[in-house]
C-alpha positions as CSV (number, residue, x, y, z in Angstrom):
1,X,0.0,0.0,0.0
2,X,1.3,3.4,-0.9
3,X,2.4,5.6,2.0
4,X,-0.1,8.3,1.1
5,X,-3.0,5.8,1.4
6,X,-1.6,4.6,4.7
7,X,-1.3,8.1,6.0
8,X,-4.9,8.9,5.0
9,X,-6.1,5.8,6.9
10,X,-4.3,7.1,10.0
11,X,-5.4,10.8,9.7
12,X,-8.0,11.0,12.4
13,X,-5.7,9.4,14.9
14,X,-2.9,11.7,13.9
15,X,-5.1,14.8,14.1
16,X,-6.0,13.8,17.7
17,X,-2.3,13.4,18.5
18,X,-1.4,16.8,17.2
19,X,-4.3,18.6,18.9
20,X,-3.1,17.1,22.2
21,X,0.5,18.0,21.5
22,X,3.3,15.9,20.0
23,X,6.7,16.5,21.6
24,X,8.7,15.3,18.5
25,X,6.6,17.5,16.2
26,X,6.9,20.5,18.4
27,X,10.7,19.9,18.5
28,X,10.7,19.9,14.7
29,X,8.9,23.2,14.7
30,X,11.5,24.9,16.9
31,X,14.4,23.5,14.9
32,X,12.7,24.7,11.7
33,X,12.1,28.2,13.1
34,X,15.8,28.4,14.1
35,X,17.0,27.3,10.7
36,X,14.6,29.7,8.9
37,X,16.1,32.6,10.9
38,X,19.6,31.4,10.2
39,X,19.1,31.1,6.5
40,X,17.3,34.4,6.3
41,X,20.2,36.1,8.0
42,X,22.8,34.4,5.8
43,X,21.0,35.7,2.7
44,X,20.8,39.2,4.1
45,X,17.1,39.5,3.1
46,X,15.3,42.7,4.1
47,X,11.9,41.8,2.6
48,X,9.2,39.7,4.3
49,X,10.2,36.1,3.7
50,X,7.9,33.7,1.9
51,X,8.0,30.0,2.8
52,X,6.5,26.9,1.2
53,X,5.7,24.0,3.5
54,X,5.9,21.0,1.1
55,X,4.2,17.9,2.3
56,X,2.5,19.9,5.0
57,X,0.2,17.1,6.2
58,X,-2.4,18.5,8.6
59,X,-0.8,21.9,8.5
60,X,0.2,22.4,12.1
61,X,3.8,23.6,11.3
62,X,2.4,25.8,8.5
63,X,0.0,27.3,10.9
64,X,2.7,27.8,13.6
65,X,4.8,29.7,11.1
66,X,1.8,31.9,10.1
67,X,1.3,32.7,13.8
68,X,4.8,34.1,13.8
69,X,4.0,36.5,11.0
70,X,5.6,34.6,8.2
71,X,4.0,34.5,4.7
72,X,3.7,30.7,4.4
73,X,1.8,28.4,2.1
74,X,1.2,24.7,2.6
75,X,0.9,22.0,-0.1
76,X,0.2,18.3,0.1
77,X,-0.7,15.7,-2.6
78,X,-3.4,14.2,-0.4
79,X,-6.9,15.7,-1.1
80,X,-8.2,14.4,2.2
81,X,-5.3,15.7,4.2
82,X,-5.5,19.2,2.7
83,X,-9.3,19.3,3.3
84,X,-8.7,18.6,7.0
85,X,-5.8,21.1,7.2
86,X,-8.1,23.8,5.7
87,X,-10.8,23.0,8.3
88,X,-8.2,23.0,11.2
89,X,-6.4,26.2,10.1
90,X,-8.8,28.5,8.3
91,X,-6.6,31.5,7.8
92,X,-3.6,29.7,6.2
93,X,-3.4,29.1,2.4
94,X,-3.3,25.4,1.5
95,X,-3.3,23.7,-1.9
96,X,-3.6,20.1,-3.0
97,X,-0.5,19.7,-5.0
98,X,2.8,17.8,-5.3
99,X,6.2,19.4,-5.5
100,X,6.3,18.4,-9.1
101,X,2.9,20.0,-10.0
102,X,3.1,23.2,-7.8
103,X,5.4,25.2,-10.1
104,X,2.5,25.1,-12.7
105,X,0.0,26.2,-10.1
106,X,2.3,29.1,-9.1
107,X,2.4,30.2,-12.7
108,X,-1.4,30.1,-12.9
109,X,-1.8,32.1,-9.7
110,X,1.1,34.5,-10.5
111,X,2.9,33.5,-7.3
112,X,6.4,34.7,-6.9
113,X,9.2,32.2,-6.1
114,X,9.7,31.3,-2.4
115,X,12.7,32.2,-0.3
116,X,12.6,28.9,1.5
117,X,11.0,25.5,1.2
118,X,10.5,23.0,4.1
119,X,10.4,19.2,3.8
120,X,9.5,18.0,7.2
121,X,9.6,14.1,7.5
122,X,8.7,13.6,3.8
123,X,11.7,12.2,1.8
124,X,12.2,9.1,3.9
125,X,8.8,7.8,2.9
126,X,9.2,7.9,-1.0
127,X,11.5,6.1,-3.4
128,X,14.6,7.5,-5.0
129,X,13.0,8.5,-8.2
130,X,10.3,10.4,-6.3
131,X,12.9,12.2,-4.1
132,X,14.6,13.4,-7.3
133,X,11.2,14.6,-8.7
134,X,10.4,16.4,-5.4
135,X,13.7,18.1,-5.2
136,X,13.6,19.1,-8.9
137,X,10.1,20.6,-8.5
138,X,11.1,22.4,-5.3
139,X,14.0,24.0,-7.1
140,X,11.6,25.5,-9.6
141,X,9.6,27.0,-6.7
142,X,12.6,28.7,-5.1
143,X,14.2,32.0,-6.0
144,X,17.9,32.0,-7.0
145,X,20.0,30.7,-4.1
146,X,16.8,30.0,-2.1
147,X,17.0,27.6,0.8
148,X,15.6,24.1,1.3
149,X,15.3,22.8,4.9
150,X,14.9,19.0,5.2
151,X,14.2,16.9,8.3
152,X,14.7,13.2,7.9
153,X,14.9,10.4,10.5
154,X,18.3,8.9,11.2
155,X,19.1,5.2,10.7
156,X,19.3,5.0,14.5
157,X,15.6,5.9,14.6
158,X,14.7,3.1,12.3
159,X,16.7,0.6,14.4
160,X,14.9,2.0,17.5
161,X,11.5,1.5,16.0
162,X,12.3,-2.1,14.9
163,X,13.7,-3.0,18.3
164,X,10.6,-1.6,19.9
165,X,8.3,-3.7,17.7
166,X,10.4,-6.8,18.2
167,X,10.1,-6.4,22.0
168,X,6.4,-5.7,21.8
169,X,6.0,-9.0,19.9
170,X,8.0,-10.7,22.6
171,X,10.6,-12.1,20.2
172,X,13.4,-14.0,21.8
173,X,16.6,-11.9,22.0
174,X,18.5,-13.9,19.3
175,X,15.5,-14.0,17.0
176,X,14.9,-10.3,17.5
177,X,18.5,-9.3,16.8
178,X,18.5,-11.3,13.6
179,X,15.1,-9.9,12.6
180,X,16.3,-6.3,13.1
181,X,19.6,-7.0,11.3
182,X,17.8,-8.4,8.3
183,X,15.4,-5.4,8.2
184,X,18.3,-3.0,8.3
185,X,19.9,-4.6,5.2
186,X,16.8,-3.7,3.2
187,X,16.6,-0.5,1.2
188,X,12.8,-0.4,1.8
189,X,11.5,-1.4,5.2
190,X,7.8,-2.0,6.2
191,X,7.5,-0.8,9.8
192,X,4.6,-0.6,12.3
193,X,4.5,2.7,14.1
194,X,3.2,3.3,17.6
195,X,0.7,5.9,18.6
196,X,-0.4,7.1,22.0
197,X,-1.4,4.5,24.5
198,X,1.0,1.9,23.2
199,X,-1.2,0.9,20.2
200,X,0.0,0.8,16.6
201,X,-1.4,2.6,13.6
202,X,-3.7,0.2,11.7
203,X,-1.3,0.1,8.7
204,X,2.5,0.0,8.7
205,X,4.6,2.7,7.0
206,X,7.2,2.2,4.3
207,X,10.5,3.7,5.3
208,X,13.4,4.1,2.8
209,X,16.7,3.2,4.6
210,X,19.1,6.0,3.5
211,X,22.2,7.6,4.9
212,X,22.8,11.4,4.9
213,X,25.3,10.8,2.1
214,X,22.5,9.4,0.0
215,X,20.5,12.6,0.5
216,X,23.6,14.7,-0.3
217,X,24.0,12.8,-3.6
218,X,20.4,13.5,-4.6
219,X,20.6,17.2,-3.5
220,X,23.7,17.6,-5.7
221,X,22.0,15.8,-8.6
222,X,19.1,18.3,-8.6
223,X,21.1,21.5,-8.4
224,X,21.5,22.2,-4.7
225,X,24.7,23.3,-3.0
226,X,26.1,25.0,0.0
227,X,27.0,28.5,1.0
228,X,30.8,29.0,1.6
229,X,31.6,32.1,3.8
230,X,35.2,33.4,3.9
231,X,36.3,35.5,6.8
232,X,39.4,37.6,7.4
233,X,41.3,35.9,10.2
234,X,42.4,39.1,11.8
235,X,39.3,41.3,11.5
236,X,36.8,38.4,11.6
237,X,34.9,40.2,8.9
238,X,33.2,38.4,6.0
239,X,35.0,39.2,2.7
240,X,33.4,36.7,0.4
241,X,30.3,34.5,0.2
242,X,29.5,32.1,-2.6
243,X,27.3,29.1,-3.4
244,X,29.1,25.9,-4.3
245,X,28.1,22.4,-5.2
246,X,28.4,19.6,-2.6
247,X,31.6,17.7,-2.4
248,X,31.0,15.5,0.6
249,X,28.8,15.2,3.7
250,X,30.8,17.9,5.6
251,X,29.6,20.4,3.1
252,X,26.2,20.6,4.6
253,X,25.7,24.2,5.6
254,X,23.6,23.1,8.6
255,X,23.2,19.7,10.0
256,X,21.4,19.8,13.3
257,X,21.1,16.4,15.1
258,X,17.8,16.4,16.9
259,X,18.6,13.8,19.6
260,X,15.0,13.2,20.9
261,X,13.4,10.9,18.3
262,X,16.7,11.0,16.4
263,X,16.2,13.3,13.4
264,X,18.6,15.3,11.2
265,X,17.9,18.8,9.8
266,X,19.7,19.6,6.6
267,X,20.0,22.9,4.9
268,X,20.9,23.4,1.3
269,X,20.8,26.3,-1.3
270,X,19.6,26.3,-4.9
271,X,22.6,26.7,-7.2
272,X,22.2,29.6,-9.7
273,X,21.9,28.2,-13.3
274,X,24.7,29.3,-15.5
């Protein structure tokens, strides 16, 4: 079953969770807010920034950013999800659209390119071809040197979830270790996910087992790079700033490890086409 269909089946439960408060989700919001400010300062913008929340789900992060006075728009390919987001957050603009289709909608609505795009827990749930399609579409939504902010789970998170499930199924230790090890060797892992009260969502999710280097390769392939700032060692003043392609993992301009729930936040910049 496609992840979007699985997500839709779990929507009512997820909405209840978010209304009650989800610590991990709130942590994401804070990290995203800090990264937004950081990228805004790096660019030296003076205008009101415009942000696209791509794969916004039920729109709670989108609405939070709107409460902070940010001009933010949310998109999601799920018609049911967007309908619920509109009902929940009536003053925030939402569109049913994928990253690939939204550039055409922007043209129809005469929307200007965005300064930043957010992908919060999206890329880990789609295959490689879809990741490349999403990143390509997003680049068309961004202004030159615009920023993309990505939150993905670490492989440690996937291990944690598998161990948790093995323990709940009361697997013997040796059997459980072998089961988790076999799962971690797979590129695509079907994983049951817990909700409040110790119960599991009715349908498992598909998680793509990627490293940060894998995401770096796909960002590089779709025209994203990093900002390199050069400072005078004596005066400590910035004398040059340029956008360069990735060379390796260390090139990520921002890589925040979110320890609780084990997430990574990556920041990248759209390369200017020559």
